[in-house]
C-alpha positions in Angstrom: 0.0 0.0 0.0 2.9 2.3 0.7 5.6 3.2 3.1 4.9 4.6 6.6 4.2 8.3 6.4 3.3 8.5 2.7 -0.3 7.9 3.3 -2.5 8.1 6.5 -3.8 5.2 8.3 -7.3 6.1 7.2 -6.3 6.2 3.5 -4.6 2.8 3.9 -7.8 1.3 5.4 -9.8 2.7 2.5 -7.4 1.1 0.0 -7.5 -2.2 1.9 -11.4 -2.1 1.9 -11.4 -1.5 -1.9 -9.1 -4.5 -2.5 -11.2 -6.6 -0.3 -14.4 -5.5 -2.2 -12.6 -6.5 -5.5 -11.7 -9.9 -4.1 -15.4 -10.4 -3.1 -16.5 -9.6 -6.6 -14.1 -12.2 -8.0 -11.4 -10.0 -9.2 -7.8 -11.1 -8.5 -5.7 -8.0 -7.8 -2.4 -10.0 -7.9 -3.3 -11.3 -11.4 -3.9 -7.7 -12.6 -0.5 -6.7 -11.2 1.2 -9.7 -12.9 -0.5 -8.8 -16.2 0.7 -5.2 -15.9 4.3 -6.4 -15.2 4.1 -8.7 -18.3 3.0 -5.8 -20.6 5.6 -5.1 -23.3 7.8 -2.0 -23.3 7.5 0.5 -26.1 10.9 -0.7 -27.4 9.7 -4.3 -27.5 6.6 -3.3 -29.3 8.5 -1.2 -31.8 10.9 -4.1 -32.5 7.8 -6.3 -33.0 6.3 -3.7 -35.4 9.5 -3.8 -37.5 9.7 -7.6 -37.7 6.0 -8.5 -37.9 4.7 -5.6 -40.0 7.3 -3.4 -41.7 9.6 -6.0 -43.0 6.8 -7.9 -44.7 4.9 -4.9 -46.1 7.6 -2.3 -46.9 10.6 -1.9 -49.1 14.0 -2.4 -47.4 14.7 1.4 -47.6 11.4 2.1 -45.7 12.2 -0.5 -43.1 15.5 1.1 -42.5 13.8 4.5 -42.4 11.4 3.2 -39.8 14.2 1.7 -37.7 16.2 5.0 -37.8 13.1 6.9 -36.8 12.6 4.6 -33.8 16.3 4.8 -32.8 16.4 8.6 -33.0 13.0 9.6 -31.6 10.9 6.9 -30.1 13.2 4.6 -28.1 15.3 7.2 -26.4 12.2 8.9 -25.0 9.6 6.2 -24.5 11.5 2.9 -24.9 11.6 1.9 -21.2 7.9 2.7 -20.6 5.3 -0.1 -20.5 2.8 0.4 -23.3 -0.2 0.8 -21.0 1.6 3.5 -19.1 2.0 5.7 -22.2 -0.3 8.7 -22.1 -1.2 11.6 -24.4 1.1 13.8 -22.3 4.1 11.6 -23.3 3.3 12.2 -27.0 2.9 15.9 -26.9 6.1 18.0 -27.6 7.6 19.8 -24.6 8.0 23.6 -24.8 11.8 23.1 -24.9 11.4 20.9 -28.0 9.4 23.5 -29.7 12.0 26.2 -28.8 14.8 24.0 -30.2 12.8 23.6 -33.4 12.4 27.4 -33.7 16.2 27.9 -33.4 17.0 25.5 -36.3 17.7 27.0 -39.7 14.7 26.5 -42.0 15.2 24.4 -45.1 15.6 26.5 -48.2 12.4 26.7 -50.3 12.4 25.7 -53.9 11.6 28.5 -56.3 9.1 27.9 -59.2 11.9 28.3 -61.7 13.9 25.5 -60.0 11.3 22.9 -60.9 10.5 21.7 -64.4 7.5 19.5 -65.3 8.4 16.5 -67.4 6.0 14.3 -69.1 7.1 11.1 -70.7 5.2 8.7 -72.9 3.2 6.4 -70.7 4.5 8.0 -67.5 2.8 10.3 -65.0 4.0 13.9 -64.9 6.8 14.4 -62.5 8.8 17.4 -61.2 12.5 17.5 -61.8 15.0 20.1 -60.3 16.8 22.0 -63.0 20.5 22.1 -63.4 20.5 25.8 -62.5 18.8 25.1 -59.2 21.3 22.3 -58.4 24.3 24.5 -59.1 22.8 27.5 -57.1 22.2 25.3 -54.0 25.8 23.9 -54.3 27.3 27.4 -54.7 25.5 28.7 -51.6 26.3 25.7 -49.4 28.5 26.4 -46.4 31.7 24.5 -46.6 33.3 23.1 -43.4 36.4 24.7 -42.1 
């Protein structure tokens, strides 16, 4: 129920009465706790998602992309939590994360003249970056050193 001093005697009696009422209704509190202990962690569930779902339904590049996403974003933050313990609060970004995102440099936008529409025989139209756009982005790139 708790350590001495964390809850009052009256609160402990109330908890004990609730447990006793559950037992009388046929509920096994120890079985519920055992089930909760056996619940998979987020990391275990993510690994299962990769092997059972992603590898059989996605291209290898997408499987690797999913693995990388899990390694970078999901497992470091939620990996040790049991799946039933994850709440909406765990999934919402913190204010610090939003501030960090604001400090990053935005990706350069593509200009309309940088994209050319190409239509081939029997192919869907697609957009292709022009050579001028490629050379301009290379020219403006920051070089290390």
